[in-house]
C-alpha positions as CSV (number, residue, x, y, z in Angstrom):
1,X,94.9,73.1,50.5
2,X,94.3,70.6,53.3
3,X,93.5,71.8,56.8
4,X,95.9,69.4,58.4
5,X,99.2,70.9,59.6
6,X,102.6,70.3,58.0
7,X,104.4,67.4,59.6
8,X,107.1,68.3,62.1
9,X,109.9,66.9,59.8
10,X,108.9,69.2,56.9
11,X,108.6,72.2,59.2
12,X,112.0,71.5,60.7
13,X,113.6,71.1,57.3
14,X,112.3,74.4,56.2
15,X,113.2,76.2,59.4
16,X,116.7,74.8,59.5
17,X,117.4,75.2,55.7
18,X,121.0,76.2,54.8
19,X,120.7,79.3,52.8
20,X,123.5,80.1,50.3
21,X,123.9,83.6,48.7
22,X,122.6,83.4,45.2
23,X,122.9,86.9,43.9
24,X,122.2,90.6,44.5
25,X,119.1,92.1,43.0
26,X,117.6,95.5,42.8
27,X,114.0,96.6,42.2
28,X,111.5,99.3,42.8
29,X,108.4,98.9,44.9
30,X,106.7,100.0,48.0
31,X,106.4,98.8,51.6
32,X,103.2,97.0,52.5
33,X,104.0,96.3,56.1
34,X,106.7,96.9,58.7
35,X,107.5,94.4,61.5
36,X,109.6,96.5,63.8
37,X,110.0,93.8,66.4
38,X,111.4,91.2,64.0
39,X,113.1,93.9,61.7
40,X,111.3,92.8,58.5
41,X,109.4,94.5,55.8
42,X,106.9,93.2,53.3
43,X,107.5,94.8,49.9
44,X,105.4,94.8,46.7
45,X,107.9,94.9,43.8
46,X,107.1,96.2,40.3
47,X,109.6,93.7,38.9
48,X,109.4,90.0,39.2
49,X,111.7,88.5,41.8
50,X,114.2,85.6,41.3
51,X,111.6,82.9,41.9
52,X,108.7,84.6,40.1
53,X,106.8,86.4,42.7
54,X,106.2,90.1,43.3
55,X,105.8,90.3,47.1
56,X,108.6,89.4,49.5
57,X,109.6,89.8,53.1
58,X,113.0,91.4,53.5
59,X,115.2,91.3,56.6
60,X,116.3,94.8,57.6
61,X,120.0,95.4,58.3
62,X,121.0,97.1,61.6
63,X,121.8,100.4,59.9
64,X,118.2,100.9,58.8
65,X,115.8,102.2,61.5
66,X,112.3,100.7,60.9
67,X,110.8,103.9,62.5
68,X,112.1,105.9,59.5
69,X,110.3,103.8,56.9
70,X,107.1,104.8,55.2
71,X,104.3,102.7,53.8
72,X,103.1,103.1,50.2
73,X,106.1,105.3,49.2
74,X,108.1,104.1,46.2
75,X,111.7,103.0,47.0
76,X,114.5,101.4,45.1
77,X,115.6,98.4,47.0
78,X,119.0,96.5,46.7
79,X,119.0,93.1,48.4
80,X,120.6,89.7,48.5
81,X,118.5,86.7,47.5
82,X,119.5,83.6,49.4
83,X,118.4,80.2,48.3
84,X,118.1,76.8,50.1
85,X,117.2,73.6,48.3
86,X,114.7,71.2,49.9
87,X,115.2,67.5,50.0
88,X,113.6,65.3,47.4
89,X,111.3,63.8,50.1
90,X,110.1,67.2,51.2
91,X,109.5,68.4,47.5
92,X,107.5,65.2,46.8
93,X,105.5,65.6,50.0
94,X,104.6,69.3,49.4
95,X,103.6,68.4,45.8
96,X,101.4,65.4,46.8
97,X,99.7,66.8,49.9
98,X,99.5,70.6,49.1
99,X,99.9,70.7,45.3
100,X,103.0,73.0,45.8
101,X,105.8,73.0,43.3
102,X,108.5,74.1,45.6
103,X,112.1,72.7,45.2
104,X,113.7,75.5,47.2
105,X,113.0,78.4,49.5
106,X,114.3,81.9,49.5
107,X,115.3,84.5,52.1
108,X,115.9,88.2,51.2
109,X,118.3,90.5,53.0
110,X,118.0,94.2,52.4
111,X,121.3,95.9,51.6
112,X,120.1,99.4,50.9
113,X,117.1,101.4,49.9
114,X,116.5,104.8,48.5
115,X,113.2,106.8,48.4
116,X,112.4,107.6,44.8
117,X,111.2,111.1,44.0
118,X,107.6,110.7,42.8
119,X,107.5,114.3,41.5
120,X,110.4,113.7,39.2
121,X,109.0,110.5,37.8
122,X,105.3,111.5,37.5
123,X,104.2,112.2,33.9
124,X,103.7,115.9,33.2
125,X,100.6,117.0,31.4
126,X,101.0,118.2,27.9
127,X,99.9,121.7,26.9
128,X,96.7,120.2,25.3
129,X,95.9,118.3,28.5
130,X,96.5,121.5,30.6
131,X,94.2,123.5,28.3
132,X,91.5,120.8,28.6
133,X,91.6,121.0,32.4
134,X,91.0,124.8,32.2
135,X,87.7,124.4,30.4
């Protein structure tokens, strides 16, 4: 990628994109980072997201206190994936200058989350494995 900055018109198009609700998704994963000031969390999902990636930034709703969230704990997340299409001019520019295939951008809004019980989902050792550990 080039070291030159993105032109103002591209940055403004991305910043002022009109997001439309595409659909609700759910997936399991864990929190990588919590931005308390901006009320956002970075999540590593186990399942592929709508546009193909596994890491996304989710906007927190007012009902979730960022102080109560834990890093590296597995949660089930339910969220809205909102999508905004970019202009043909912006798509061509990003492809030509930065080799980015990007026709649209996404924003994710968290609806709810639930901590998964790691004890219940962890594999239990078989009797043979338990006997092996005793030796």
